[in-house]
ZAMARGU-4260 file (C-alpha; in steps of 0.2 Angstrom, whole numbers, plus 5000, padded with zeros to 4 digits):
<rodrens>
0) 5169/4615/5001 | 5175/4632/5002 | 5180/4632/4984 | 5163/4626/4979 | 5155/4640/4989
5) 5167/4653/4981 | 5162/4647/4964 | 5144/4648/4969 | 5145/4666/4975 | 5155/4671/4960
10) 5142/4663/4949 | 5127/4671/4957 | 5136/4688/4957 | 5140/4686/4939 | 5122/4681/4935
15) 5116/4697/4944 | 5127/4708/4935 | 5122/4700/4919 | 5104/4702/4922 | 5105/4720/4928
20) 5117/4725/4914 | 5104/4719/4901 | 5089/4727/4910 | 5083/4743/4902 | 5084/4758/4914
25) 5067/4766/4917 | 5069/4784/4914 | 5050/4787/4911 | 5042/4801/4921 | 5024/4807/4924
30) 5020/4818/4909 | 5003/4824/4913 | 5001/4843/4909 | 4991/4845/4925 | 5006/4840/4935
35) 5007/4849/4952 | 5020/4847/4965 | 5015/4849/4984 | 5025/4859/4997 | 5026/4859/5015
40) 5022/4878/5015 | 5018/4891/5003 | 5029/4904/5011 | 5047/4900/5017 | 5048/4913/5031
45) 5064/4918/5039 | 5056/4925/5055 | 5072/4931/5064 | 5074/4949/5067 | 5092/4952/5066
50) 5101/4965/5077 | 5117/4962/5069 | 5124/4953/5053 | 5118/4936/5053 | 5111/4921/5043
55) 5096/4910/5044 | 5091/4893/5035 | 5074/4886/5032 | 5069/4870/5025 | 5055/4867/5012
60) 5049/4849/5008 | 5044/4846/4990 | 5032/4832/4987 | 5028/4821/4972 | 5010/4815/4974
65) 5010/4804/4959 | 5013/4785/4957 | 5026/4789/4944 | 5043/4799/4945 | 5042/4817/4941
70) 5055/4828/4933 | 5056/4846/4938 | 5063/4855/4923 | 5069/4870/4933 | 5070/4876/4951
75) 5076/4894/4952 | 5075/4911/4960 | 5071/4925/4947 | 5083/4937/4954 | 5097/4924/4952
80) 5114/4928/4961 | 5108/4946/4965 | 5095/4939/4977 | 5098/4939/4995 | 5092/4921/4996
85) 5102/4906/4992 | 5096/4888/4988 | 5102/4871/4990 | 5091/4857/4982 | 5095/4840/4989
90) 5113/4844/4991 | 5116/4854/4975 | 5119/4872/4978 | 5114/4886/4967 | 5099/4898/4963
95) 5095/4889/4947 | 5095/4870/4946 | 5088/4860/4932 | 5082/4842/4929 | 5078/4838/4947
100) 5070/4820/4949 | 5058/4815/4963 | 5053/4797/4964 | 5035/4791/4964 | 5026/4797/4980
105) 5042/4803/4987 | 5050/4820/4991 | 5065/4830/4992 | 5072/4844/5003 | 5076/4861/4998
110) 5086/4872/5010 | 5084/4891/5009 | 5097/4903/5017 | 5097/4922/5019 | 5110/4934/5026
115) 5104/4950/5033 | 5114/4965/5039 | 5102/4976/5048 | 5114/4990/5049 | 5114/4993/5030
120) 5103/5007/5024 | 5085/5003/5020 | 5089/5005/5002 | 5100/4990/5003 | 5091/4980/5016
125) 5072/4985/5017 | 5061/4981/5031 | 5053/4966/5022 | 5063/4957/5009 | 5053/4946/4997
130) 5058/4935/4983 | 5051/4918/4976 | 5056/4901/4971 | 5049/4895/4954 | 5046/4877/4950
135) 5043/4872/4932 | 5036/4855/4929 | 5028/4848/4913 | 5025/4866/4907 | 5017/4872/4924
140) 5025/4885/4935 | 5022/4885/4954 | 5029/4897/4966 | 5034/4897/4985 | 5036/4915/4993
145) 5053/4919/5001 | 5051/4932/5015 | 5064/4939/5027 | 5066/4954/5039 | 5079/4966/5034
150) 5079/4978/5048 | 5078/4979/5067 | 5060/4986/5069 | 5044/4985/5078 | 5033/4973/5067
155) 5015/4977/5071 | 5006/4966/5076 | 5019/4952/5072 | 5029/4946/5057 | 5016/4933/5053
160) 5001/4943/5049 | 5001/4946/5031 | 4983/4946/5025 | 4977/4946/5043 | 4968/4959/5054
165) 4976/4964/5070 | 4966/4973/5084 | 4974/4987/5094 | 4962/4989/5109 | 4967/4996/5126
170) 4950/4998/5136 | 4949/5017/5131 | 4967/5020/5137 | 4982/5026/5127 | 4996/5018/5118
175) 5011/5028/5112 | 5023/5022/5099 | 5039/5031/5105 | 5052/5017/5102 | 5066/5025/5092
180) 5065/5010/5080 | 5053/5012/5066 | 5036/5003/5066 | 5031/4992/5052 | 5012/4988/5050
185) 5011/4970/5042 | 4993/4967/5038 | 4977/4977/5043 | 4978/4987/5059 | 4961/4991/5068
190) 4961/5004/5082 | 4946/5002/5093 | 4943/5008/5111 | 4960/5015/5111 | 4970/5031/5107
195) 4986/5028/5097 | 4999/5042/5100 | 5012/5045/5087 | 5025/5057/5095 | 5037/5069/5085
200) 5049/5059/5074 | 5038/5043/5074 | 5040/5033/5058 | 5027/5021/5053 | 5029/5010/5037
205) 5014/5000/5031 | 5018/4984/5021 | 5005/4983/5008 | 5003/4969/4995 | 4991/4957/4987
210) 4982/4946/5000 | 4970/4931/4998 | 4956/4925/5009 | 4940/4915/5007 | 4923/4921/5012
215) 4909/4911/5020 | 4905/4904/5003 | 4923/4898/5001 | 4925/4910/4987 | 4942/4918/4984
220) 4944/4936/4989 | 4960/4946/4983 | 4964/4962/4991 | 4977/4974/4997 | 4981/4972/5015
225) 4990/4988/5020 | 4977/4998/5030 | 4976/5008/5046 | 4957/5007/5051 | 4952/5018/5065
230) 4935/5012/5072 | 4922/5024/5079 | 4928/5021/5097 | 4946/5023/5092 | 4957/5038/5089
235) 4973/5042/5080 | 4984/5056/5088 | 4999/5060/5077 | 5009/5075/5084 | 5024/5079/5075
240) 5034/5095/5074 | 5042/5105/5059 | 5059/5097/5064 | 5053/5080/5067 | 5037/5076/5057
245) 5027/5060/5059 | 5029/5050/5043 | 5017/5037/5037 | 5021/5028/5021 | 5024/5012/5012
250) 5039/5001/5017 | 5047/5000/5000 | 5062/5012/5002 | 5074/5005/4989 | 5080/5016/4975
255) 5066/5017/4962 | 5052/5014/4975 | 5054/5028/4987 | 5041/5039/4978 | 5030/5025/4971
260) 5011/5027/4974 | 4999/5013/4978 | 5011/5003/4990 | 4997/5002/5003 | 4979/5006/5005
265) 4978/5021/5016 | 4970/5027/5033 | 4952/5026/5036 | 4945/5036/5051 | 4928/5032/5058
270) 4930/5040/5075 | 4931/5058/5083 | 4945/5069/5088 | 4958/5062/5077 | 4973/5075/5076
275) 4987/5075/5063 | 5000/5089/5066 | 5015/5090/5055 | 5011/5073/5047 | 5017/5067/5030
280) 5006/5053/5022 | 5012/5046/5005 | 5014/5032/4993 | 4997/5024/4996 | 4981/5020/4986
285) 4972/5034/4995 | 4978/5046/5008 | 4965/5048/5022 | 4946/5044/5022 | 4936/5053/5035
290) 4921/5042/5035 | 4903/5043/5042 | 4903/5057/5054 | 4921/5055/5058 | 4932/5070/5063
295) 4949/5075/5058 | 4960/5091/5063 | 4975/5092/5051 | 4988/5105/5053 | 5004/5108/5043
300) 5002/5091/5034 | 5006/5084/5017 | 4997/5070/5008 | 5005/5065/4991 | 5010/5051/4979
305) 4993/5042/4980 | 4985/5032/4966 | 4968/5039/4971 | 4962/5055/4981 | 4973/5062/4994
310) 4960/5067/5006 | 4942/5060/5006 | 4928/5067/5017 | 4912/5057/5016 | 4898/5064/5028
315) 4913/5069/5039 | 4920/5084/5048 | 4938/5090/5043 | 4948/5106/5048 | 4963/5108/5038
320) 4976/5122/5041 | 4992/5125/5031 | 4991/5108/5022 | 4998/5103/5005 | 4990/5090/4994
325) 4998/5085/4977 | 5004/5071/4966 | 4987/5062/4968 | 4981/5051/4955 | 4963/5057/4957
330) 4956/5072/4966 | 4968/5080/4978 | 4953/5083/4990 | 4936/5074/4987 | 4922/5079/4999
335) 4906/5070/4996 | 4889/5066/5004 | 4889/5082/5014 | 4898/5086/5030 | 4907/5100/5038
340) 4924/5106/5031 | 4935/5121/5034 | 4951/5123/5025 | 4963/5138/5028 | 4980/5141/5020
345) 4979/5125/5010 | 4986/5121/4993 | 4977/5108/4982 | 4988/5105/4966 | 4984/5094/4952
350) 4995/5092/4937 | 4994/5079/4923 | 4978/5071/4931 | 4961/5069/4922 | 4952/5074/4938
355) 4950/5090/4947 | 4959/5096/4962 | 4943/5098/4972 | 4926/5090/4971 | 4911/5095/4982
360) 4895/5086/4983 | 4880/5084/4995 | 4874/5067/4989 | 4878/5049/4986 | 4873/5038/4972
365) 4867/5020/4974 | 4867/5015/4956 | 4877/5019/4940 | 4863/5031/4933 | 4861/5039/4951
370) 4842/5036/4950 | 4843/5031/4968 | 4853/5043/4980 | 4853/5051/4997 | 4857/5069/5001
375) 4865/5076/5017 | 4869/5095/5019 | 4886/5101/5014 | 4895/5116/5023 | 4912/5119/5015
380) 4923/5134/5017 | 4940/5138/5010 | 4951/5153/5015 | 4967/5159/5009 | 4969/5143/4999
385) 4975/5138/4981 | 4966/5126/4970 | 4975/5125/4954 | 4982/5113/4941 | 4984/5108/4923
390) 4965/5106/4920 | 4954/5121/4914 | 4943/5117/4929 | 4950/5112/4945 | 4934/5113/4955
395) 4918/5103/4952 | 4902/5106/4962 | 4888/5094/4963 | 4872/5100/4971 | 4860/5085/4971
400) 4845/5097/4975 | 4848/5106/4959 | 4849/5122/4969 | 4831/5120/4976 | 4838/5119/4994
405) 4851/5132/4997 | 4854/5127/5015 | 4860/5109/5009 | 4874/5116/4998 | 4884/5130/5007
410) 4901/5132/4999 | 4912/5147/5001 | 4929/5153/4995 | 4937/5168/5003 | 4953/5176/4996
415) 4957/5160/4986 | 4966/5157/4970 | 4957/5145/4959 | 4956/5139/4941 | 4939/5137/4933
420) 4932/5139/4916 | 4917/5127/4911 | 4911/5129/4929 | 4906/5147/4924 | 4895/5141/4909
425) 4877/5141/4914 | 4873/5126/4903 | 4889/5116/4907 | 4895/5120/4924 | 4879/5128/4931
430) 4888/5142/4941 | 4889/5157/4931 | 4890/5168/4946 | 4903/5157/4955 | 4916/5171/4956
435) 4904/5183/4963 | 4894/5173/4975 | 4903/5157/4980 | 4921/5164/4977 | 4923/5182/4982
440) 4936/5189/4982 | 4946/5176/4972 | 4959/5176/4958 | 4954/5165/4943 | 4971/5160/4937
445) 4977/5153/4920 | 4989/5139/4917 | 5003/5151/4912 | 5002/5163/4927 | 5016/5162/4939
450) 5011/5154/4955 | 5023/5140/4962 | 5042/5139/4961 | 5042/5123/4951 | 5028/5110/4952
455) 5039/5098/4941 | 5050/5097/4956 | 5036/5096/4968 | 5041/5114/4975 | 5025/5122/4979
460) 5032/5137/4988 | 5025/5153/4980 | 5036/5160/4966 | 5043/5178/4969 | 5032/5184/4955
465) 5017/5173/4960 | 5000/5181/4958 | 4995/5174/4974 | 5008/5183/4984 | 5001/5195/4996
470) 4983/5191/4992 | 4979/5181/5008 | 4967/5189/5022 | 4976/5189/5039 | 4967/5177/5050
475) 4966/5178/5069 | 4977/5166/5079
</rodrens>
């Protein structure tokens, strides 16, 4: 009996092997060009803030939603082995893996790992480390963002706020950012019913980038989310010193990005009594917008490396003393729709830009042809200041009343060095008496005149032979 059972088992086993040996292996895959994988998340976020050298691992689940197997041609990190992130796909390590199979309506696990040393300099371990995993399937490319925190910093409001709005409100009290660690704004910071104090030496880095959201009609909105927005009942009080200035800039400090413009949006002020003393603002889309009857006092400040204007006043109030505006992709200072502005000992330098260093206007247009507009009075005074650059005209004046209401367009330059040419043309610029009425006494300089030490090296100290040397009028205080 045992012998018969043994023969039976051997016979059945042989038949099974024979049948399977003759069966054609099914290597067919879903070939639809619209093939799209599904992921457990769109961002693999390593949310640990390291205080010392350490590693973290996160898991991504990749789904095949189809009723046929899917072949992923390639899974890889574009930075390859130079990336701070490492991959392991279903037990296979490497930052580039090919021909990964997922059975029908099945899934695989992908493990991501990162090693962070927060004691490394920012150039080697920036505040926010980004990369991505790319998946190529049937000619389609999908991506999952990799995100880690490279420094021990104060992340405001949190490390999960990309594309979000965070409200800083303290019931009309004050909040002071005096931690020796830097502050990183991740998203849009709104200051309302609160005064934010930035003491000497404060470092604020704003993480800008493309964010996506849907409006009430479920239409996609794409925008840059690096913004400091001070509401009418909010206040920003940044009080640095010569030795310890307050610095507000983008968070990309690696080599090649330290002086790159457009990293974040900028600062919008809509409230009163904002004070910037010894403050440097740089690497943004715009520097500061003083909006809708807002107020700013700025002393010993710098705004530079912006994609757009450095300082915008729109129906606002600005007092600026000993400030420098340069390397702005548009106007250095743009004052529109009226307001009250007072500049003393300021330099507005514009080189290699197809826009004037300064524009002044008392109106605002509501259509492209400016057939509909509003006017608000403009009072602007410049004393002991330089408005100069590579254009023949570095000042543009726009009086929406056409000179019919002199009280709505009051502009004066006292002991200033400027560069104008077409502005003096009665037909083109419309101000033939500018150097006698609005700008007196002034120096109308030419491009070849010695003024600054070396604008190419961003050195805007007066040259020893500068024609501006000794021309300022001493001011009280």
